[in-house]
Z-matrix of the N, CA and C atoms (Angstrom, degrees):
N
C 1 1.339
C 2 1.564 1 108.23
N 3 1.308 2 110.67 1 128.49
C 4 1.450 3 111.68 2 -175.97
C 5 1.624 4 107.73 3 -112.54
N 6 1.234 5 111.07 4 154.66
C 7 1.498 6 118.14 5 -177.27
C 8 1.481 7 102.94 6 -87.00
N 9 1.368 8 110.52 7 126.93
C 10 1.372 9 116.88 8 -176.34
C 11 1.538 10 107.12 9 -111.80
N 12 1.267 11 112.76 10 150.67
C 13 1.457 12 116.36 11 177.74
C 14 1.579 13 111.69 12 -97.59
N 15 1.219 14 111.56 13 139.67
C 16 1.448 15 114.89 14 177.16
C 17 1.479 16 113.69 15 -61.03
N 18 1.277 17 126.24 16 131.78
C 19 1.393 18 126.99 17 -171.77
C 20 1.565 19 109.92 18 -64.48
N 21 1.292 20 117.43 19 -28.95
C 22 1.433 21 120.88 20 -177.76
C 23 1.505 22 114.73 21 -80.59
N 24 1.512 23 115.72 22 -17.20
C 25 1.394 24 116.70 23 -177.31
C 26 1.496 25 109.52 24 -73.85
N 27 1.412 26 114.69 25 145.34
C 28 1.404 27 120.10 26 -177.92
C 29 1.496 28 107.46 27 -122.22
N 30 1.248 29 118.12 28 145.05
C 31 1.392 30 119.89 29 174.94
C 32 1.504 31 109.33 30 -83.91
N 33 1.359 32 116.63 31 134.14
C 34 1.489 33 120.24 32 -176.62
C 35 1.512 34 105.12 33 -116.33
N 36 1.201 35 119.27 34 121.63
C 37 1.532 36 124.13 35 177.71
C 38 1.575 37 105.37 36 -99.89
N 39 1.283 38 109.72 37 164.19
C 40 1.456 39 121.95 38 -177.62
C 41 1.605 40 108.26 39 -65.21
N 42 1.212 41 112.52 40 -24.12
C 43 1.580 42 119.00 41 -179.57
C 44 1.449 43 104.29 42 -67.19
N 45 1.321 44 115.04 43 -42.82
C 46 1.520 45 115.93 44 -170.92
C 47 1.498 46 113.16 45 -76.85
N 48 1.397 47 119.35 46 -16.58
C 49 1.410 48 121.74 47 -177.62
C 50 1.577 49 109.59 48 -110.76
N 51 1.271 50 119.88 49 94.55
C 52 1.500 51 123.57 50 -177.17
C 53 1.433 52 116.08 51 -58.09
N 54 1.324 53 117.66 52 -28.97
C 55 1.497 54 120.70 53 -179.41
C 56 1.486 55 117.31 54 -89.44
N 57 1.291 56 114.38 55 1.73
C 58 1.466 57 121.95 56 -175.84
C 59 1.626 58 106.81 57 -66.33
N 60 1.264 59 118.58 58 -37.26
C 61 1.479 60 119.73 59 -172.79
C 62 1.616 61 109.30 60 -73.51
N 63 1.368 62 116.75 61 -20.03
C 64 1.441 63 117.71 62 177.36
C 65 1.490 64 114.51 63 -83.41
N 66 1.329 65 124.56 64 3.33
C 67 1.383 66 125.66 65 174.67
C 68 1.531 67 117.62 66 -87.56
N 69 1.187 68 119.02 67 25.28
C 70 1.461 69 128.25 68 -175.71
C 71 1.509 70 113.55 69 -83.93
N 72 1.300 71 125.39 70 -6.43
C 73 1.447 72 123.83 71 175.51
C 74 1.540 73 107.96 72 106.99
N 75 1.377 74 115.51 73 -150.99
C 76 1.416 75 123.96 74 -171.90
C 77 1.560 76 110.99 75 -87.81
N 78 1.296 77 111.39 76 147.44
C 79 1.502 78 115.33 77 176.49
C 80 1.619 79 106.69 78 -83.25
N 81 1.257 80 111.04 79 165.84
C 82 1.473 81 117.80 80 -178.09
C 83 1.547 82 110.39 81 -68.37
N 84 1.290 83 119.81 82 -29.05
C 85 1.482 84 124.22 83 177.20
C 86 1.553 85 108.92 84 -67.58
N 87 1.423 86 112.06 85 -50.60
C 88 1.491 87 117.51 86 178.42
C 89 1.504 88 113.31 87 -57.66
N 90 1.305 89 119.27 88 -37.62
C 91 1.412 90 123.85 89 -178.75
C 92 1.533 91 110.77 90 -73.45
N 93 1.376 92 120.80 91 -34.03
C 94 1.472 93 120.83 92 175.22
C 95 1.488 94 110.95 93 -70.55
N 96 1.293 95 117.59 94 -34.83
C 97 1.478 96 121.08 95 -175.36
C 98 1.540 97 106.32 96 -75.90
N 99 1.368 98 119.62 97 -31.09
C 100 1.413 99 121.19 98 170.28
C 101 1.428 100 117.60 99 -64.16
N 102 1.340 101 118.14 100 -41.83
C 103 1.354 102 122.21 101 176.13
C 104 1.566 103 114.95 102 -66.09
N 105 1.344 104 114.37 103 -40.26
C 106 1.412 105 120.28 104 175.84
C 107 1.508 106 114.02 105 -62.21
N 108 1.331 107 120.63 106 -39.42
C 109 1.372 108 125.34 107 178.96
C 110 1.460 109 108.24 108 -69.10
N 111 1.233 110 119.19 109 -46.95
C 112 1.569 111 124.44 110 -179.31
C 113 1.503 112 107.04 111 -61.56
N 114 1.343 113 122.41 112 -41.26
C 115 1.437 114 125.08 113 -175.50
C 116 1.582 115 107.14 114 -66.46
N 117 1.361 116 119.81 115 -44.07
C 118 1.471 117 121.99 116 178.65
C 119 1.466 118 109.65 117 -63.35
N 120 1.326 119 118.72 118 -46.60
C 121 1.449 120 121.99 119 176.44
C 122 1.587 121 114.55 120 -54.48
N 123 1.328 122 113.14 121 -46.33
C 124 1.534 123 118.13 122 -177.82
C 125 1.528 124 109.58 123 -71.97
N 126 1.381 125 118.09 124 -31.71
C 127 1.404 126 124.15 125 167.79
C 128 1.548 127 115.55 126 -53.61
N 129 1.263 128 112.59 127 -54.02
C 130 1.428 129 121.60 128 -179.17
C 131 1.591 130 111.35 129 -63.49
N 132 1.347 131 114.21 130 -42.59
C 133 1.371 132 122.57 131 171.42
C 134 1.493 133 120.97 132 -53.07
N 135 1.371 134 110.75 133 -46.72
C 136 1.488 135 120.98 134 -179.81
C 137 1.558 136 108.17 135 -72.83
N 138 1.323 137 120.73 136 -33.76
C 139 1.443 138 120.06 137 176.44
C 140 1.497 139 113.56 138 -68.07
N 141 1.325 140 122.48 139 -33.56
C 142 1.381 141 123.50 140 172.41
C 143 1.518 142 112.37 141 -71.25
N 144 1.290 143 114.59 142 -38.68
C 145 1.419 144 118.89 143 173.84
C 146 1.415 145 116.21 144 -64.12
N 147 1.304 146 116.72 145 -39.96
C 148 1.561 147 122.80 146 174.38
C 149 1.502 148 111.52 147 -60.84
N 150 1.378 149 115.71 148 -49.13
C 151 1.429 150 121.93 149 177.28
C 152 1.594 151 113.74 150 -56.41
N 153 1.288 152 113.55 151 -38.65
C 154 1.543 153 115.36 152 178.76
C 155 1.427 154 109.61 153 -74.03
N 156 1.300 155 122.98 154 -29.19
C 157 1.437 156 121.96 155 -179.64
C 158 1.594 157 109.99 156 -71.81
N 159 1.309 158 114.66 157 -40.82
C 160 1.507 159 121.99 158 176.12
C 161 1.458 160 109.05 159 -63.59
N 162 1.314 161 122.18 160 -44.33
C 163 1.475 162 125.18 161 -175.07
C 164 1.560 163 109.28 162 -71.84
N 165 1.278 164 121.24 163 -23.89
C 166 1.425 165 124.31 164 -175.44
C 167 1.394 166 109.78 165 -74.11
N 168 1.301 167 126.53 166 -19.48
C 169 1.470 168 132.01 167 168.62
C 170 1.481 169 114.78 168 -79.54
N 171 1.421 170 113.35 169 -32.40
C 172 1.404 171 119.98 170 -175.15
C 173 1.559 172 112.44 171 -51.20
N 174 1.269 173 123.24 172 -44.97
C 175 1.404 174 120.39 173 177.82
C 176 1.535 175 119.04 174 -60.97
N 177 1.246 176 113.80 175 -33.97
C 178 1.435 177 120.41 176 174.61
C 179 1.541 178 111.83 177 -65.39
N 180 1.323 179 117.40 178 -44.00
C 181 1.459 180 122.02 179 178.87
C 182 1.597 181 109.45 180 -67.65
N 183 1.381 182 116.98 181 -38.42
C 184 1.410 183 117.65 182 175.08
C 185 1.453 184 114.29 183 -63.83
N 186 1.241 185 117.90 184 -45.49
C 187 1.560 186 120.66 185 177.94
C 188 1.445 187 110.22 186 -60.99
N 189 1.381 188 122.05 187 -38.51
C 190 1.501 189 119.64 188 -179.37
C 191 1.532 190 106.14 189 -69.11
N 192 1.428 191 121.82 190 -36.88
C 193 1.415 192 115.78 191 178.50
C 194 1.456 193 111.70 192 -70.35
N 195 1.286 194 120.03 193 -38.14
C 196 1.507 195 125.88 194 175.37
C 197 1.473 196 111.59 195 -56.07
N 198 1.359 197 119.37 196 -40.73
C 199 1.443 198 122.54 197 -178.50
C 200 1.511 199 109.75 198 -68.23
N 201 1.429 200 114.33 199 -44.00
C 202 1.491 201 115.72 200 -176.21
C 203 1.525 202 106.50 201 -64.81
N 204 1.425 203 121.70 202 -44.55
C 205 1.413 204 122.52 203 -178.04
C 206 1.461 205 111.00 204 -65.79
N 207 1.245 206 119.05 205 -38.85
C 208 1.570 207 120.33 206 -177.28
C 209 1.483 208 109.44 207 -69.09
N 210 1.268 209 118.47 208 -37.48
C 211 1.495 210 121.85 209 177.95
C 212 1.530 211 111.72 210 -64.24
N 213 1.306 212 117.81 211 -42.61
C 214 1.435 213 117.31 212 175.24
C 215 1.489 214 111.26 213 -71.97
N 216 1.251 215 124.16 214 -41.93
C 217 1.480 216 125.94 215 174.27
C 218 1.481 217 114.12 216 -53.28
N 219 1.354 218 115.37 217 -45.07
C 220 1.471 219 121.45 218 173.95
C 221 1.572 220 109.56 219 -57.53
N 222 1.340 221 114.94 220 -48.93
C 223 1.497 222 119.16 221 179.48
C 224 1.630 223 110.17 222 -53.53
N 225 1.263 224 112.08 223 -52.63
C 226 1.495 225 119.78 224 -178.40
C 227 1.569 226 111.69 225 -54.65
N 228 1.388 227 110.98 226 -53.77
C 229 1.433 228 117.09 227 -173.26
C 230 1.582 229 110.40 228 -64.43
N 231 1.250 230 120.90 229 -22.16
C 232 1.435 231 122.02 230 178.69
C 233 1.580 232 109.21 231 -79.31
N 234 1.257 233 121.76 232 0.26
C 235 1.550 234 123.84 233 177.70
C 236 1.414 235 110.34 234 -89.66
N 237 1.360 236 115.67 235 167.38
C 238 1.460 237 122.08 236 174.45
C 239 1.430 238 113.34 237 -66.84
N 240 1.290 239 118.58 238 156.88
C 241 1.472 240 126.93 239 179.03
C 242 1.582 241 109.53 240 -60.51
N 243 1.295 242 117.58 241 -53.03
C 244 1.490 243 122.79 242 179.89
C 245 1.461 244 115.97 243 -139.00
N 246 1.302 245 125.96 244 170.19
C 247 1.305 246 125.57 245 -178.72
C 248 1.484 247 115.37 246 -56.39
N 249 1.269 248 121.91 247 -38.94
C 250 1.379 249 123.93 248 -178.65
C 251 1.546 250 117.46 249 -101.60
N 252 1.416 251 112.86 250 16.83
C 253 1.383 252 118.68 251 169.01
C 254 1.490 253 112.51 252 -71.38
N 255 1.293 254 123.84 253 131.23
C 256 1.468 255 124.45 254 178.93
C 257 1.523 256 108.98 255 -68.64
N 258 1.331 257 116.95 256 153.15
C 259 1.444 258 126.08 257 172.34
C 260 1.527 259 108.88 258 -48.53
N 261 1.270 260 119.91 259 124.03
C 262 1.493 261 120.44 260 179.21
C 263 1.543 262 107.92 261 101.26
N 264 1.289 263 121.23 262 -24.40
C 265 1.483 264 124.75 263 -179.80
C 266 1.400 265 116.39 264 83.12
N 267 1.458 266 118.21 265 5.23
C 268 1.430 267 116.06 266 -178.02
C 269 1.531 268 107.44 267 -124.45
N 270 1.252 269 121.14 268 132.82
C 271 1.620 270 127.51 269 -2.37
C 272 1.579 271 105.32 270 -77.19
N 273 1.384 272 112.10 271 152.73
C 274 1.401 273 124.48 272 -177.12
C 275 1.547 274 107.82 273 -65.39
N 276 1.473 275 113.79 274 139.84
C 277 1.439 276 111.45 275 171.75
C 278 1.496 277 115.24 276 -62.01
N 279 1.265 278 114.52 277 151.40
C 280 1.461 279 118.97 278 -174.91
C 281 1.591 280 114.35 279 85.50
N 282 1.338 281 114.96 280 -6.02
C 283 1.488 282 115.77 281 -179.97
C 284 1.428 283 106.75 282 -84.12
N 285 1.323 284 118.21 283 177.30
C 286 1.451 285 124.47 284 178.62
C 287 1.528 286 113.80 285 -55.19
N 288 1.292 287 116.86 286 -36.51
C 289 1.411 288 118.46 287 -169.68
C 290 1.568 289 109.98 288 -97.32
N 291 1.360 290 119.52 289 6.69
C 292 1.439 291 126.08 290 -174.04
C 293 1.549 292 111.70 291 -141.51
N 294 1.284 293 115.70 292 146.65
C 295 1.414 294 122.92 293 177.26
C 296 1.586 295 115.22 294 -59.39
N 297 1.245 296 114.40 295 155.84
C 298 1.576 297 113.84 296 174.71
C 299 1.521 298 110.88 297 -53.49
N 300 1.410 299 112.28 298 152.59
C 301 1.535 300 118.02 299 177.39
C 302 1.503 301 106.71 300 -68.53
N 303 1.302 302 106.94 301 147.08
C 304 1.610 303 116.38 302 -178.78
C 305 1.644 304 99.02 303 -83.74
N 306 1.339 305 108.56 304 146.83
C 307 1.494 306 115.69 305 178.18
C 308 1.503 307 110.57 306 -67.85
N 309 1.402 308 115.14 307 167.28
C 310 1.471 309 120.27 308 179.28
C 311 1.511 310 109.74 309 -73.59
N 312 1.291 311 118.05 310 108.96
C 313 1.396 312 129.56 311 172.08
C 314 1.466 313 112.63 312 -136.37
N 315 1.301 314 110.50 313 133.53
C 316 1.555 315 116.59 314 -178.05
C 317 1.610 316 105.04 315 -82.15
N 318 1.293 317 107.43 316 140.63
C 319 1.503 318 116.69 317 167.61
C 320 1.418 319 107.37 318 -146.24
N 321 1.365 320 118.09 319 169.42
C 322 1.443 321 122.54 320 -170.44
C 323 1.523 322 114.01 321 -83.09
N 324 1.259 323 122.41 322 -0.59
C 325 1.446 324 120.70 323 176.42
C 326 1.507 325 118.09 324 -83.16
N 327 1.300 326 115.62 325 -15.71
C 328 1.476 327 123.20 326 176.56
C 329 1.599 328 109.49 327 45.11
N 330 1.314 329 115.24 328 49.34
C 331 1.478 330 118.49 329 178.95
C 332 1.538 331 110.02 330 -101.57
N 333 1.341 332 120.84 331 -5.36
C 334 1.517 333 122.87 332 -178.93
C 335 1.522 334 107.05 333 -145.32
N 336 1.223 335 113.57 334 160.93
C 337 1.469 336 124.37 335 -179.70
C 338 1.474 337 116.85 336 -52.70
N 339 1.367 338 115.54 337 -37.23
C 340 1.493 339 119.62 338 179.01
C 341 1.414 340 115.17 339 -67.92
N 342 1.363 341 114.87 340 -27.19
C 343 1.521 342 118.55 341 176.73
C 344 1.425 343 117.67 342 -59.12
N 345 1.407 344 117.43 343 -17.08
C 346 1.477 345 122.04 344 -176.02
C 347 1.496 346 109.34 345 -90.58
N 348 1.358 347 118.39 346 -11.79
C 349 1.439 348 118.82 347 179.03
C 350 1.494 349 113.78 348 -54.59
N 351 1.371 350 119.47 349 120.87
C 352 1.428 351 123.12 350 178.66
C 353 1.489 352 113.81 351 83.12
N 354 1.352 353 115.29 352 9.59
C 355 1.520 354 121.03 353 174.40
C 356 1.522 355 109.96 354 -69.19
N 357 1.359 356 116.11 355 138.76
C 358 1.411 357 117.60 356 172.36
C 359 1.524 358 107.03 357 -149.26
N 360 1.346 359 111.52 358 148.86
C 361 1.488 360 118.44 359 -176.83
C 362 1.443 361 108.23 360 -135.07
N 363 1.317 362 120.34 361 115.86
C 364 1.525 363 122.56 362 -178.49
C 365 1.546 364 108.30 363 -116.60
N 366 1.200 365 122.88 364 21.36
C 367 1.425 366 124.85 365 -178.41
C 368 1.534 367 108.89 366 -61.36
N 369 1.450 368 117.08 367 -37.75
C 370 1.485 369 117.61 368 171.34
C 371 1.637 370 102.21 369 -97.40
N 372 1.206 371 115.26 370 102.26
C 373 1.571 372 119.24 371 -177.77
C 374 1.544 373 111.32 372 -63.66
N 375 1.311 374 118.43 373 -17.38
C 376 1.483 375 121.77 374 176.10
C 377 1.511 376 110.61 375 -76.43
N 378 1.336 377 119.18 376 -28.76
C 379 1.377 378 123.42 377 -173.22
C 380 1.541 379 112.41 378 -137.73
N 381 1.381 380 116.13 379 69.84
C 382 1.456 381 123.99 380 -173.73
C 383 1.596 382 103.90 381 -71.15
N 384 1.380 383 115.04 382 140.33
C 385 1.429 384 116.87 383 -176.69
C 386 1.587 385 103.45 384 -121.66
N 387 1.405 386 117.27 385 146.49
C 388 1.460 387 121.95 386 171.02
C 389 1.540 388 103.32 387 -143.61
N 390 1.354 389 104.64 388 163.09
C 391 1.549 390 115.74 389 -177.35
C 392 1.473 391 111.03 390 -134.15
N 393 1.282 392 119.58 391 134.15
C 394 1.556 393 127.40 392 172.64
C 395 1.542 394 105.67 393 -123.23
N 396 1.376 395 107.61 394 130.42
C 397 1.525 396 114.06 395 174.89
C 398 1.506 397 105.34 396 -126.71
N 399 1.332 398 115.66 397 127.47
C 400 1.413 399 123.97 398 174.99
C 401 1.590 400 113.31 399 -133.67
N 402 1.399 401 109.97 400 153.96
C 403 1.455 402 113.11 401 174.43
C 404 1.532 403 107.51 402 -71.04
N 405 1.384 404 114.87 403 135.07
C 406 1.482 405 116.53 404 -174.04
C 407 1.584 406 107.41 405 -150.60
N 408 1.201 407 117.05 406 36.49
C 409 1.503 408 117.19 407 177.00
C 410 1.523 409 112.39 408 -60.57
N 411 1.334 410 117.92 409 -31.92
C 412 1.426 411 125.41 410 178.49
C 413 1.516 412 109.04 411 -56.10
N 414 1.351 413 118.54 412 -35.69
C 415 1.452 414 122.09 413 -174.05
C 416 1.586 415 106.73 414 -64.74
N 417 1.289 416 116.35 415 -27.30
C 418 1.522 417 119.75 416 -170.48
C 419 1.570 418 107.11 417 -109.94
N 420 1.460 419 119.36 418 7.20
C 421 1.438 420 120.21 419 -177.60
C 422 1.525 421 113.83 420 75.95
N 423 1.380 422 117.01 421 25.12
C 424 1.414 423 119.74 422 173.56
C 425 1.501 424 109.49 423 -115.47
N 426 1.368 425 118.78 424 179.94
C 427 1.401 426 121.08 425 176.51
C 428 1.517 427 106.39 426 -65.61
N 429 1.318 428 118.52 427 152.98
C 430 1.447 429 123.90 428 -172.20
C 431 1.507 430 111.99 429 -58.13
N 432 1.322 431 121.00 430 -44.33
C 433 1.592 432 117.86 431 176.59
C 434 1.385 433 118.47 432 -86.40
N 435 1.367 434 120.14 433 15.04
C 436 1.389 435 122.91 434 177.89
C 437 1.575 436 116.22 435 -89.39
N 438 1.354 437 111.53 436 -13.14
C 439 1.542 438 117.88 437 174.67
C 440 1.392 439 108.67 438 -143.71
N 441 1.370 440 114.83 439 148.35
C 442 1.347 441 122.49 440 -178.21
C 443 1.639 442 112.82 441 -123.95
N 444 1.322 443 114.49 442 124.59
C 445 1.508 444 118.50 443 -175.96
C 446 1.633 445 106.62 444 -88.67
N 447 1.284 446 118.18 445 127.59
C 448 1.410 447 125.89 446 -178.57
C 449 1.452 448 105.46 447 -112.71
N 450 1.365 449 115.55 448 122.90
C 451 1.482 450 125.25 449 174.03
C 452 1.435 451 114.97 450 -120.06
N 453 1.306 452 110.58 451 114.30
C 454 1.556 453 121.84 452 -178.43
C 455 1.469 454 107.04 453 -100.44
N 456 1.406 455 118.99 454 117.41
C 457 1.511 456 119.83 455 -179.24
C 458 1.538 457 105.05 456 -112.03
N 459 1.342 458 115.29 457 133.58
C 460 1.416 459 121.76 458 179.88
C 461 1.626 460 107.06 459 -119.91
N 462 1.308 461 118.44 460 119.43
C 463 1.424 462 120.12 461 178.56
C 464 1.514 463 106.98 462 -78.04
N 465 1.379 464 116.76 463 153.92
C 466 1.465 465 121.92 464 177.19
C 467 1.444 466 114.38 465 -123.95
N 468 1.322 467 129.34 466 151.86
C 469 1.341 468 125.47 467 -176.36
C 470 1.468 469 120.65 468 -54.02
N 471 1.364 470 117.76 469 -25.59
C 472 1.403 471 125.42 470 176.11
C 473 1.517 472 116.13 471 -74.04
N 474 1.307 473 119.60 472 -6.23
C 475 1.396 474 130.02 473 -179.87
C 476 1.603 475 113.08 474 94.38
N 477 1.323 476 115.88 475 -5.27
C 478 1.476 477 119.60 476 172.67
C 479 1.622 478 113.13 477 -70.84
N 480 1.263 479 112.12 478 161.74
C 481 1.557 480 115.89 479 174.22
C 482 1.527 481 107.11 480 -129.17
N 483 1.296 482 109.44 481 125.93
C 484 1.493 483 120.33 482 169.38
C 485 1.564 484 114.29 483 -88.56
N 486 1.417 485 117.30 484 120.41
C 487 1.394 486 117.21 485 -175.22
C 488 1.569 487 108.34 486 -117.44
N 489 1.301 488 111.18 487 135.25
C 490 1.499 489 118.88 488 177.57
C 491 1.486 490 106.44 489 -120.19
N 492 1.341 491 115.20 490 134.59
C 493 1.491 492 120.98 491 -178.68
C 494 1.455 493 111.27 492 -129.39
N 495 1.345 494 115.92 493 140.87
C 496 1.519 495 121.06 494 -178.86
C 497 1.468 496 101.94 495 -152.02
N 498 1.436 497 111.97 496 160.64
C 499 1.355 498 121.78 497 178.02
C 500 1.532 499 111.42 498 -117.51
N 501 1.325 500 110.60 499 142.58
C 502 1.607 501 119.94 500 178.94
C 503 1.521 502 100.22 501 -114.54
N 504 1.371 503 114.33 502 121.43
C 505 1.445 504 116.25 503 179.52
C 506 1.560 505 108.35 504 -107.51
N 507 1.372 506 111.32 505 147.46
C 508 1.473 507 118.47 506 -177.90
C 509 1.607 508 100.54 507 -86.24
N 510 1.377 509 120.06 508 109.89
C 511 1.492 510 118.05 509 -179.95
C 512 1.412 511 108.55 510 -119.33
């Protein structure tokens, strides 16, 4: 048995097909442009991914700083208004039955709000804590020495500072 060719089949040579030489694939320039575009896209994608990874830790750091600040603020607010304020706060210092309120002066017994003015704690270098206490009755529409504003500042490892502010009123 012999293999016969179909009479209608024609042999096509490369010379007869002018577009046959263009079927070779990509040129070197096209390949380099493709690699550059993909590299830029991957770089942008990795930058976004890196930023999201860095920011995913940020809430944990902020919560730790907030907890440190809130614990110290709670401790301060539990203290008396002034050195000569009686336990329980009644009668208020400066009232008719009580002597005038003592000024804000820090001392080592930490028994009143004013003792915390200028306090700082750097035992945890990642979260340094500092406290400022000032007379601020005017902020609340009272006489100046009738309320004290307590500001607790907590530093964070990223360089930001978290500030908590509260008022202690002489009641």
